[in-house]
Structure formats: structure tokens, C-alpha cells
TIKOLSE-658297 format. One record per residue (C-alpha): residue in one letter; x, y, z. Coordinates in steps of 0.05 Angstrom, whole numbers, padded with zeros to 5 digits, always signed. Example, Ala and Ser with C-alpha at 12.3 -4.5 7.8 and 13.67 -1.06 7.14 Angstrom:
REM TIKOLSE-658297
A+00246-00090+00156/S+00273-00021+00143/
This chain:
REM TIKOLSE-658297
M+00000+00001+00000/T+00025+00070-00017/E+00015+00124+00036/T+00008+00197+00021/Q+00037+00250+00068/G+00036+00325+00059/G+00015+00314-00017/T+00075+00266-00026/R+00063+00192-00043/L+00108+00148+00003/G+00125+00079-00022/P+00124+00020+00027/A+00201+00021+00036/V+00200+00095+00054/T+00141+00085+00100/K+00176+00026+00132/A+00242+00066+00144/R+00203+00127+00171/D+00164+00084+00220/A+00225+00045+00242/I+00268+00107+00255/A+00208+00143+00291/A+00200+00082+00335/L+00274+00082+00351/I+00269+00155+00373/S+00204+00142+00412/D+00235+00083+00449/G+00296+00124+00468/V+00348+00085+00425/F+00361+00152+00389/T+00359+00209+00439/P+00353+00284+00430/H+00411+00316+00394/Q+00441+00247+00379/K+00474+00238+00312/L+00445+00182+00272/P+00489+00126+00245/G+00516+00136+00173/E+00468+00122+00115/R+00499+00056+00098/D+00492+00029+00170/L+00423+00060+00183/A+00395+00033+00118/A+00419-00038+00136/Q+00391-00028+00206/V+00320-00012+00183/G+00323-00060+00122/V+00315-00010+00063/S+00358+00017+00005/R+00397+00083+00018/V+00351+00115-00033/S+00290+00099+00008/L+00325+00118+00073/R+00343+00186+00046/D+00269+00197+00029/A+00247+00175+00097/L+00297+00220+00131/A+00271+00278+00093/V+00198+00263+00113/L+00222+00258+00187/E+00256+00324+00180/R+00190+00354+00156/D+00154+00321+00213/G+00200+00357+00261/L+00234+00293+00290/L+00301+00303+00254/E+00347+00358+00232/S+00405+00354+00182/S+00472+00389+00176/P+00505+00391+00108/W+00574+00371+00139/R+00557+00331+00198/G+00496+00286+00178/W+00429+00274+00212/F+00410+00288+00286/V+00349+00276+00329/R+00315+00341+00338/G+00315+00369+00411/E+00302+00432+00447/R+00349+00490+00426/M+00367+00549+00468/A+00348+00614+00433/E+00383+00673+00464/R+00355+00740+00442/V+00381+00806+00458/E+00355+00809+00528/L+00396+00790+00588/T+00371+00724+00620/S+00411+00667+00650/F+00417+00598+00620/T+00371+00572+00676/E+00320+00627+00663/M+00316+00613+00587/A+00309+00538+00597/R+00255+00544+00649/A+00216+00594+00605/R+00215+00540+00549/G+00194+00484+00594/I+00261+00450+00593/T+00294+00423+00657/P+00363+00455+00666/T+00414+00418+00709/T+00487+00436+00727/Q+00547+00394+00744/I+00603+00433+00781/Q+00669+00412+00748/Q+00713+00459+00787/E+00706+00514+00841/E+00767+00553+00863/R+00783+00616+00899/R+00847+00647+00873/P+00883+00715+00859/A+00861+00749+00795/T+00910+00748+00738/D+00933+00815+00712/D+00887+00810+00650/E+00828+00791+00694/A+00843+00850+00743/S+00845+00896+00685/V+00779+00879+00657/L+00743+00872+00724/G+00773+00937+00749/V+00801+00907+00812/A+00868+00909+00844/A+00922+00860+00822/D+00917+00793+00859/A+00846+00811+00885/P+00806+00750+00902/V+00763+00717+00848/L+00722+00654+00844/E+00735+00611+00782/L+00676+00566+00769/H+00672+00512+00716/R+00602+00482+00702/L+00572+00431+00654/R+00503+00454+00637/L+00449+00404+00613/L+00380+00409+00583/D+00335+00352+00600/G+00397+00311+00617/V+00434+00326+00550/P+00498+00365+00556/A+00488+00434+00524/C+00548+00476+00545/I+00611+00484+00587/D+00606+00548+00629/V+00669+00581+00658/S+00661+00642+00701/V+00708+00685+00740/I+00674+00728+00792/A+00704+00786+00832/L+00689+00765+00903/G+00700+00836+00926/R+00634+00853+00890/A+00599+00785+00907/S+00602+00778+00983/G+00576+00709+01006/L+00580+00676+00938/E+00634+00628+00960/D+00588+00596+01011/A+00528+00592+00967/P+00506+00526+00937/L+00515+00532+00860/E+00495+00461+00838/N+00434+00467+00793/A+00431+00541+00810/S+00429+00604+00766/L+00490+00644+00776/Y+00456+00709+00761/E+00398+00692+00809/T+00448+00669+00865/L+00488+00734+00858/E+00424+00774+00870/R+00396+00732+00925/V+00461+00723+00964/S+00502+00785+00946/G+00449+00835+00928/V+00485+00842+00861/R+00436+00845+00799/I+00470+00835+00732/V+00439+00886+00683/R+00485+00887+00626/S+00531+00840+00587/D+00582+00855+00533/Y+00575+00791+00494/S+00609+00760+00431/V+00601+00694+00396/Q+00649+00657+00350/A+00653+00588+00320/A+00709+00538+00336/A+00724+00464+00336/A+00717+00421+00397/D+00780+00398+00429/T+00784+00327+00462/A+00767+00350+00531/T+00708+00393+00508/A+00682+00337+00463/R+00684+00288+00522/L+00643+00332+00566/L+00591+00352+00511/R+00588+00281+00482/I+00608+00300+00413/D+00669+00282+00370/P+00734+00321+00372/G+00735+00371+00317/D+00659+00379+00317/P+00634+00452+00313/V+00619+00491+00376/L+00597+00562+00390/I+00639+00602+00441/G+00604+00659+00476/E+00646+00707+00516/E+00619+00761+00562/V+00636+00814+00613/A+00574+00825+00659/Y+00559+00888+00696/D+00519+00907+00757/A+00470+00965+00762/A+00526+01013+00783/G+00564+00996+00717/S+00617+00956+00752/P+00642+00893+00719/V+00625+00831+00764/L+00645+00771+00724/L+00679+00745+00662/G+00645+00688+00628/R+00664+00638+00572/T+00612+00587+00548/I+00624+00530+00498/Y+00559+00509+00467/R+00543+00447+00427/A+00527+00476+00359/E+00458+00444+00353/T+00433+00465+00420/Y+00444+00540+00415/R+00421+00598+00371/F+00434+00671+00378/Q+00379+00717+00355/A+00381+00792+00346/T+00343+00846+00312/L+00389+00893+00277/F+00373+00965+00260/R+00406+01008+00207/P+00421+01075+00235/A+00390+01138+00202/T+00440+01177+00162/P+00442+01253+00168/E+00431+01265+00094/T+00369+01223+00085/G+00342+01209+00156/A+00332+01137+00135/
């Protein structure tokens, strides 16, 4: 029997492959953001030709179960963080989308600021800072590695605060009375090194996005330096850009 979907006629082999892969996703064999096996192996696994498999993958992409990357292959679709130009924490963004955020502390160390850190944070050389390394997860799937350096002279009590599964911004406000209101933020693409790949459960050399920030309190004082490495398929930065008016035309 030939099935029709979205105006397209699906042959029995395409329907078989589509249903088999959908079942593997539903049963948790393939999990959100997981890369699917190569076409040859996947076609053999579901018992169809590679031509039928490609048609089935395209159908599953239209259904919202899969997404493709021209260079990396096919992935199970999962929730993606979309950061707009408004300052919210990782935890706040996840909660707003109905995603469960969790945090694993990898390193937490009080130490003197380096010369570069002291210069950017506007503190004395060797002033105390807290260096915090966290693995952030969305519904149990690693999404990013977050490294923060916080000026402890502007964040009293932070050292003793529990930071596992906590928003750093919210903790700063609750414990130290410091509200982060501005972040100078940049994003660039890079390739994952071995240590990053291990934590994010990707392959070395896979693309990642790196966000770097300097975050400021309401008085305009820099409070923390941040560097976040995102799995490419879990993060999207969105912005509305405006072209300034020119004096000659006003438009």
C-alpha cells in the first residue's frame, strides 16, 4: 500500500524506514541531539535501500523529528536554546521554554586574579576571584560548558552559596544583592578539542559556538567574566538589527 503524506506519495520502503526510525526515537534508542548512524549502517538497520532511507529522513525532518547538517549528517531534533538580545541566564531561558536545566560543578576555586582579569574587572592585582567551571544540561543532555570568573569583592557570600543546579545570576542577586543588568557579549565558531568533546558528548573537531561576556551590575561595575562553549545544535543567537538613520536622508 502506498501512503500519502503532505501531498507526497510514500512507497512501502520509505514508510517502513520512517516508522522504524520514529520508533527508535520514541523508544529512546536515539536520543535528542544524538547523531544518527551513517546512511549505509542505518539503511541496513531498518532494512531498506539508501535511496528509500534518504526519502524517509526527509519526511522525518518535515515532521520535526530530525534535523540535518550539510557537513555533519542527521540528528534527532531536541530543544534548542534561543538567546535573544535580552539578558537572561541559562537557567531562566531553559525554564521559560519548559526545559529542565541541570548543572554539574566541574571546578570551583578561589584564587588571585590574573593581571588581565584584574584589568577587565577593574580590581586590584591579585584581588580574590572565584573561578567556576560548570557543565550545563538540558533535559539531561549536555548543552554547554560554562566558565565564570567572579570578582569576590563585589559578590560577598557567593563562596558559601550552593551553585549546583543554580542560576549564577539569581544566586548573585539573592546572596550578594548584585543584579546583573548588562553583558558585553560576543560569539564565535570553533572546533571542539578532546576535553570539550568528552564533556559535551560530541566528536573532537565537531563545531561548537563560544560565547564570551563581561557582565556588569546596576552601578556599571564589571562583576564577572564568562566563557561558554555550546554544542552547535543546542544554541541559537537571535538579534534584531537596525540600520541607523543617515544625516543626509534620515533613513
